[in-house]
C-alpha positions as CSV (number, residue, x, y, z in Angstrom):
1,M,31.9,-38.7,24.4
2,K,32.3,-35.5,26.1
3,P,33.5,-33.3,22.8
4,I,30.5,-34.6,20.9
5,K,28.3,-33.8,23.5
6,V,29.8,-29.7,23.7
7,R,29.7,-29.6,19.7
8,L,26.2,-30.6,19.9
9,M,25.3,-28.0,22.6
10,L,27.4,-25.1,20.7
11,L,25.3,-26.4,17.0
12,C,22.0,-26.0,18.9
13,S,22.9,-23.0,21.0
14,F,24.0,-21.4,17.4
15,L,21.0,-22.5,15.5
16,V,18.5,-20.8,18.3
17,V,20.6,-17.4,18.7
18,G,21.6,-17.4,15.0
19,G,18.3,-18.1,13.6
20,G,16.0,-15.4,15.1
21,C,18.6,-12.9,13.5
22,A,17.8,-14.3,10.1
23,T,14.6,-12.3,9.3
24,N,14.4,-8.6,9.9
25,R,11.1,-8.7,10.4
26,T,9.4,-5.5,11.5
27,S,5.8,-4.9,12.6
28,L,4.3,-1.9,11.1
29,T,1.3,-1.8,13.4
30,D,3.2,-2.7,17.0
31,T,5.2,0.9,15.9
32,G,2.6,2.8,15.2
33,Q,3.4,3.4,11.5
34,V,0.3,2.2,10.1
35,T,-3.3,0.9,11.0
36,I,-5.6,-2.3,9.8
37,Q,-9.1,-2.2,9.3
38,N,-10.8,-5.4,8.2
39,R,-13.9,-5.8,6.5
40,H,-15.8,-9.0,5.6
41,P,-18.8,-8.9,4.7
42,G,-21.0,-12.2,3.8
43,K,-19.4,-15.6,4.7
44,I,-16.0,-15.2,5.0
45,K,-14.5,-13.9,8.6
46,I,-10.6,-12.2,8.6
47,L,-9.4,-14.0,11.7
48,W,-6.4,-11.9,12.0
49,S,-3.9,-9.8,9.6
50,S,-0.8,-8.3,10.1
51,A,1.2,-6.0,8.3
52,Y,5.4,-5.8,8.2
53,E,8.5,-5.1,6.3
54,Q,10.7,-7.4,5.6
55,D,14.5,-7.0,3.6
56,D,12.7,-3.6,2.6
57,N,9.6,-5.1,0.9
58,F,5.8,-4.5,2.5
59,I,4.0,-7.5,3.3
60,V,0.3,-8.1,4.2
61,S,-0.9,-11.5,5.6
62,G,-3.5,-12.8,7.6
63,V,-6.2,-16.0,7.8
64,L,-9.4,-16.1,6.7
65,K,-12.0,-18.4,7.7
66,R,-16.1,-19.5,6.5
67,R,-18.7,-18.9,8.8
68,D,-21.0,-21.2,7.6
69,H,-20.9,-25.3,7.6
70,I,-22.5,-25.9,3.6
71,G,-21.1,-26.1,0.3
72,A,-18.1,-26.0,-1.8
73,P,-15.1,-24.1,-1.0
74,I,-15.5,-20.5,-2.0
75,P,-13.3,-18.9,-4.8
76,V,-12.8,-15.0,-2.9
77,H,-9.9,-12.2,-3.7
78,V,-8.5,-10.4,-0.6
79,H,-8.0,-6.7,-1.4
80,V,-5.9,-4.7,0.3
81,L,-6.3,-0.7,0.0
82,V,-3.6,1.6,1.4
83,L,-4.7,5.1,2.6
84,T,-3.3,8.4,3.6
85,G,-5.0,9.9,6.6
86,E,-7.3,11.9,4.5
87,N,-8.7,8.7,2.3
88,H,-6.5,9.1,-0.8
89,I,-5.3,5.4,-2.3
90,V,-1.8,5.3,-1.9
91,Q,-1.2,1.3,-3.4
92,S,-4.1,-1.0,-4.1
93,L,-3.4,-4.9,-3.8
94,H,-5.0,-7.8,-4.4
95,T,-4.3,-11.8,-4.4
96,S,-4.9,-14.6,-7.0
97,A,-7.8,-16.7,-6.5
98,L,-7.9,-18.3,-2.9
99,Y,-10.5,-21.2,-2.3
100,V,-11.9,-20.9,1.6
101,P,-12.9,-24.2,2.9
102,R,-16.3,-25.0,4.4
103,K,-16.0,-25.9,8.2
104,R,-15.3,-30.0,9.0
105,V,-15.1,-30.6,12.4
106,G,-12.1,-32.8,12.6
107,H,-10.7,-32.6,9.8
108,G,-7.7,-30.4,9.9
109,T,-7.5,-27.1,9.4
110,N,-10.7,-24.9,7.9
111,W,-9.0,-21.8,6.9
112,K,-7.3,-20.1,4.5
113,R,-4.0,-18.2,5.0
114,F,-3.4,-15.1,2.4
115,E,-0.2,-12.7,1.6
116,V,0.4,-9.8,-0.3
117,R,3.6,-8.5,-1.2
118,S,5.0,-5.0,-2.2
119,T,8.3,-2.8,-2.5
120,D,6.2,0.5,-1.3
121,V,6.7,0.5,2.8
122,P,3.3,2.8,3.8
123,E,4.4,5.9,5.0
124,Q,3.8,7.1,8.9
125,G,0.1,7.3,9.7
126,S,-1.5,5.5,7.1
127,R,-4.3,2.8,7.1
128,I,-4.6,-0.6,5.7
129,L,-7.9,-1.5,4.7
130,I,-8.6,-5.0,3.9
131,T,-11.6,-6.7,2.3
132,V,-12.5,-10.1,1.4
133,H,-14.9,-10.6,-1.8
134,S,-16.3,-13.7,-3.8
135,H,-16.0,-13.5,-7.5
136,I,-19.4,-13.3,-8.1
137,G,-19.9,-9.5,-7.9
138,S,-16.6,-8.2,-7.2
139,R,-15.9,-5.0,-6.0
140,T,-14.0,-2.2,-7.6
141,E,-11.9,0.6,-6.0
142,K,-14.4,3.0,-5.3
143,N,-16.8,0.9,-3.4
144,L,-13.9,-0.3,-1.3
145,L,-13.3,3.3,-0.4
146,S,-16.7,3.6,0.2
147,L,-16.5,1.2,2.9
148,A,-13.3,2.7,4.5
149,S,-15.5,6.1,5.5
150,E,-17.7,4.0,6.9
């Protein structure tokens, strides 16, 4: 009986210690390499967002939530602009169509996750602008850049 317990303990400790090392994710905001600015006009709100580097890839992720209780799910895009300190666009990324559900109390989650990936990791001092917009009246990069300067 004791050898089984010892093997089980060794297996569990290996999973706990080894599991944390499997993902070498580095937060770019915690290290001060980039800053994130969220813009969420309209009915959709960005609850949180983060930017990190994982396996030489640049990843921006976050969560969207509706502000109202009425209507069908809203189709949206999330645009991510990576800007230099002088407001020059380095990268322009966006998600595919996401449908953010309405608020329904007692019916599970009422938010939607998003993630954008790129192979180009931003330089030190870059700024990330995250904007949500619906498919109706979509915004151009020029309009997004004017929002960044506000």
